[in-house]
Phi, psi and omega in degrees: 000125181254122179232120178253128181268126175224100184269118177251127177276109184286143177276125184261121176256107186273124180238110179266126194247030184300328181286333183258009184276132178231152176223136180230151179234086180234101187210144174220154180239130177291133181286119182222134178280133181268140178244102181075192181216127178224140173271116188262330185051057177299137189242261186272161178213145181209158176277133180263164180291348180268003180090358177263168171259130182248141184216165180250146176241098189301306184283321181284349175064046183221160169249134182236163173221151178226136178279125178289349180271312185253341185080004179293135182246135175235137181241145178234125181283136174280133187293323180290130181294138176053040182293329180062057179299137183234270181289151179212145180206158175279132181264165180290348181266004179090358176263167171261130181249140183218156180266145177238137183289355180261015177091034179223158169245133181245158171225148179230135179280126178289350181278311184235000178076009179292132181250132175238137182239144180234127175291140184264335180197169180263357184238042167061048173286150181244105177289153181236285184250158182214147180208160176273134179263163180291346181271001179091358177263167171261132181247140182215159177266151184210146177234137173229097183062236180273358183257142181244147181225153165249131187231159173227148177231134179280126178291343181276320186245339185080005179289139183246137174239135182247143176234122182286129175281131186302319184285121177284141181064024179285326177068079179293146183231270185270154180215146181209152174278127184268168181293345179269002180090351177273165172261127181251141184217157177262151176239098190302323184254356186259359181056039184219160168242137181237163173220151178227136177280126178289348181272311186255339186080005178292136181248134175239136179242139178245118182277126177279162172276172190286352181293332182255250179087166179055048180294148185235274184267151180220147180204166178272140180254165180290347180269004180088359178263166171262128181251140181212159178262149175217189188300327187249348183175213181246138180228161169224156179228135178281127179290343179275319187247341185078005179289135182249137173240135182243138176242111185280141169269162181307138182299145177085001181270185180281159179281133174297151183240274182276159177208145179205161176273132179266159178292350178270003180090356178265163172261127182251142184214163176253142181200133179057236175246041184220165168243134183235166173221150177227135178279124177294343182272311185257339184080004180289134182250134175234138180234147182236127184278144176268135185290326179289125180293141176053042182293326180069055179299140186229265181288153181211144180206160176277136181261164180291348180269002180089000176261169172260134181243142183215157178266151173238131186298336182283354178112037177224156170249132180245155171225147179235130182281134177287340183287314187225003180076009180292132180252131175240139182241145180235125183279140176297334180293345178259081189207168170254148186248134178226000000 
């Protein structure tokens, strides 16, 4: 394994947006009868090749899907006990691939719900986030004690290759395929953003300044930059220059979590008990409140219906309309089990 360290000190352009900050409260909840009570810790969500939205249930140990047309939810149990599924993505082979906290990568067929699991290492690595790479492999982040890795798994063979991240105790988290063909990832504890070449395995790390830190989710934006959430707000990094721009949220608020590009050209994110959007052009931020108290919105993705879909840790899937900001929620308790 060849790893070349290239530390770039990113230039931070601080943009405080108090004048452009807006907040809206447009929310509705679909009436659903609850059967019992379960803590699901819904985590990541992604659009599947079958037209459904697929998501992970960390605590309930399940993979779920929801129809954007009917709102019907179907759940599939992961065979390994306490697997703790987290990140999920659509693979180049037509399956949904997901990370398991017990040291495995799983895939589920959208056709019949069959789940196959692959061990990632012999020394108890913990996968977190996963994404499809331009090279046809699935790439994921992994932690082994104080060491962090970027890994790839072949969808054809299930073979796994690991690349050690240079920074010790950096803690890799989210990963995404960038517009430059590299895989970009966040380092939650290292105050850095990293990238890895799928061709050479070379890793480059960009050190953030102290204004941000604790970066979490990352995604590609329509402006050609990589956008990510951190402790204080929303940031982007240029894949060409490594220059970072930060957009602060009001002080004393909750930390942003998930982020995705919307079909309207904005970047959408989850924060506190709200869903927000930021314009890549103006930097203006607008937030929409969720009616359910302490919903815990987490992962977010664009759906095939033109809406944004997100997970709620309490056991609901939400969608927000781009037309009017209306939020609808669907309870996991209203589902079929397989």
